[in-house]
C-alpha positions in Angstrom: -36.9 3.7 -3.8 -34.9 1.1 -5.7 -32.9 3.8 -7.4 -32.0 5.3 -4.0 -30.9 2.0 -2.6 -28.7 1.3 -5.7 -27.2 4.8 -5.3 -26.3 4.2 -1.6 -24.8 0.8 -2.5 -22.7 2.4 -5.2 -21.6 5.2 -2.9 -20.5 2.7 -0.2 -18.5 0.7 -2.8 -16.7 3.8 -4.0 -15.9 4.9 -0.5 -14.6 1.5 0.4 -12.3 1.5 -2.7 -11.0 5.0 -1.9 -10.4 4.2 1.8 -8.0 1.4 0.9 -5.5 3.9 -0.6 -5.1 7.4 0.9 -2.6 10.2 1.2 -2.1 11.0 4.9 0.2 14.0 4.8 1.8 16.2 2.1 4.4 19.0 1.9 5.5 21.4 -0.8 8.6 23.5 -0.8 7.7 27.2 -1.3 10.4 27.4 -4.0 8.9 24.5 -6.0 6.8 26.7 -8.3 9.8 28.8 -9.3 11.7 25.6 -10.5 9.1 23.7 -12.4 7.7 22.3 -14.6 10.2 19.5 -15.0 10.5 17.7 -18.3 12.7 14.6 -17.6 12.3 12.5 -14.4 14.6 9.9 -12.9 12.5 7.2 -11.1 13.7 5.3 -8.1 11.6 2.8 -6.1 12.7 1.2 -2.8 10.6 -1.8 -1.9 11.2 -5.1 -0.1 12.4 -6.9 -3.3 14.2 -5.8 -6.4 11.6 -7.5 -8.6 8.8 -5.3 -7.0 11.0 -2.2 -7.2 11.7 -2.7 -10.9 8.1 -3.5 -11.7 6.8 -0.3 -10.0 9.6 1.8 -11.7 8.5 0.5 -15.1 4.9 1.2 -14.4 5.6 4.7 -13.2 7.7 5.4 -16.3 4.7 4.3 -18.5 2.5 6.6 -16.6 4.8 9.6 -17.1 5.3 8.6 -20.8 1.5 8.6 -21.4 1.5 12.2 -20.3 4.4 13.3 -22.5 7.1 13.1 -19.8 10.5 11.6 -20.5 11.7 9.3 -17.7 14.6 7.0 -16.8 14.3 4.1 -14.4 17.1 3.5 -11.8 17.3 -0.2 -12.8 18.7 0.8 -16.2 21.5 2.8 -14.6 22.4 1.2 -11.2 23.2 -2.4 -10.6 20.5 -4.6 -9.1 22.4 -5.2 -5.9 23.0 -1.5 -5.2 20.6 -1.3 -2.3 22.3 -4.1 -0.5 26.0 -3.3 -1.1 25.7 0.6 -1.2 28.5 0.4 -3.8 28.0 4.0 -5.0 29.0 7.2 -3.1 26.6 10.2 -3.1 28.9 11.9 -5.6 28.9 8.9 -7.9 25.2 8.5 -7.7 24.6 12.2 -8.5 26.9 12.1 -11.5 25.2 8.9 -12.8 21.8 10.6 -12.6 23.0 13.8 -14.2 24.4 11.8 -17.2 20.9 10.6 -17.9 19.8 14.2 -18.6 17.0 14.1 -16.1 16.2 17.4 -14.2 14.2 15.8 -11.4 14.5 12.7 -9.2 11.2 10.9 -8.1 11.5 8.4 -5.3 8.9 6.0 -4.0 9.8 4.2 -0.8 7.8 1.5 1.1 8.8 2.6 4.6 7.0 -0.1 6.6 4.5 -2.9 6.5 2.2 -3.5 9.5 0.7 -6.9 9.7 -2.1 -7.6 12.1 -3.4 -11.1 12.6 -7.0 -11.3 13.8 -9.0 -14.4 14.9 -12.6 -14.4 13.6 -14.6 -16.7 15.9 -17.0 -19.2 14.5 -20.8 -18.9 14.8 -23.4 -21.3 16.0 -27.0 -20.9 14.9 -30.3 -22.8 14.5 -32.3 -23.2 11.3 -35.5 -21.2 11.1 -38.2 -22.9 13.0 -41.7 -23.4 11.5 -44.6 -24.4 13.7 -45.3 -24.3 17.4 -42.8 -25.8 19.9 -45.8 -27.6 21.5 -46.0 -30.0 18.6 -43.5 -32.7 17.8 -42.6 -30.9 14.6 -41.9 -27.6 16.4 -40.0 -29.5 19.1 -37.9 -31.5 16.6 -37.1 -28.4 14.5 -36.1 -26.3 17.5 -33.6 -28.8 18.7 -32.3 -29.7 15.3 -28.5 -30.4 15.4 -26.6 -27.1 15.5 -24.9 -25.9 12.4 -21.4 -24.6 13.2 -19.2 -22.3 11.2 -15.5 -22.7 12.4 -13.4 -19.8 13.3 -10.4 -18.7 11.2 -7.4 -16.3 11.2 -7.0 -13.4 8.8 -4.1 -11.1 8.3 -4.5 -7.4 7.5 -1.6 -5.5 6.0 -1.1 -1.7 5.9 1.7 -0.4 3.7 3.3 3.0 4.6 4.7 4.7 1.6 6.6 8.0 1.1 7.1 9.7 -2.2 9.6 12.5 -2.7 10.4 14.8 -5.7 13.9 16.4 -5.9 15.4 19.1 -8.1 18.6 17.6 -9.6 20.4 20.9 -10.1 20.1 22.1 -6.5 19.5 18.6 -4.9 16.5 20.2 -3.1 13.5 18.3 -1.9 10.6 20.1 -3.5 7.6 17.9 -2.7 6.8 15.0 -0.4 3.7 12.9 0.5 3.1 10.1 2.8 0.4 7.5 2.0 -1.2 4.3 3.4 -2.4 1.4 1.4 -4.7 -1.0 3.3 -4.8 -4.6 2.1 -4.2 -4.0 -1.6 -5.6 -6.9 -3.5 -2.7 -6.8 -6.1 0.1 -4.7 -7.4 -2.0 -3.7 -10.4 -4.9 -2.4 -8.5 -2.8 -0.6 -5.9 -0.5 1.1 -8.4 -3.2 2.2 -10.8 -4.9 4.2 -8.1 -1.6 5.4 -6.5 0.0 6.6 -9.7 -3.2 8.5 -10.6 -3.0 10.3 -7.2 0.7 11.1 -7.6 0.4 12.6 -11.1 -2.6 14.6 -10.0 -0.6 16.0 -7.0 2.5 16.8 -9.1 0.4 18.6 -11.7 -1.5 20.6 -9.1 1.8 21.8 -7.6 3.1 22.9 -11.0 6.0 20.3 -11.0 4.7 18.7 -14.3 2.4 20.1 -16.9 0.3 17.0 -17.8 
């Protein structure tokens, strides 16, 4: 019986962890399998801050490197203020990427962040009563001063993320997925799970070999 209870608790924990990060939709170009696998990948991340973008780029590059894939991060090629000034034309950006020798472009974009503030009301309860209310002990214990837990506000955040994979030679979109991350506790915990899902999907579609 105890083993069954422990199993159910473990299952609930795993389900909860998976539910915080999930792929909602995916699409694959029918021509993708005729173009892959790709060996060298240019990584671009578009987030709310340059610091977050650069950090995720570096982590994704490490993930690819651990699987034998060469990669180049955009922060090593484009100026940090590129997203704000749009200083490069489409042709200039394409030439810069081709000069790196990469045959694919991998883009992670945080499309939106939904914040929902919720008020959690306080609770009032009585301590457990021992004895009959007919006695002074029962009467006193029943009307013991109430213990009050004050209410509080909490904010839940859902991140909407899109990841696209392009062929450099044809500038074709080959693969795209949309994901949701609910209340990630940290960048480390979120990205570890997300990068695993991304690599698994890329491999299953034949876009990378490892």
